[in-house]
Residue, then its C-alpha position, 0 to 999 in steps of 0.5 A: x974265698x973272699x967276697x965283696x958281698x957286703x960292699x956291694x949290698x952297701x953300694x946298692x942300699x940292700x940289707x941281707x933280707x932284701x938280697x936274700x929274697x932277690x937271690x931266693x935264699x935265706x938271710x942266714x945264707x947271705x950272712x954265712x957267705x959274707x962271713x966267708x963260712x959258706x961257699x955258694x953254689x954256682x946257681x946262687x953265685x950267678x943269681x947274686x952276680x945278676x942282682x949286682x950286674x957284676x961277674x961272679x969272679x968280681x964278687x967271689x975272689x979265690x986265692x991262688x992256693x984255693x984253685 
């Protein structure tokens, strides 16, 4: 799974700590998601999508072989 999280944070001027606080997760969780070492739960993905006013699918991109 690829993610646009870092790009969207930069666009909105958020650091990892600020995003983590808004998404109700730890900064480490945001870091792991950005490094593509952790796949977030649906709830976390939905919170993040809401923060950026984007769809889950536009932030978290799955390769065809992952589906």
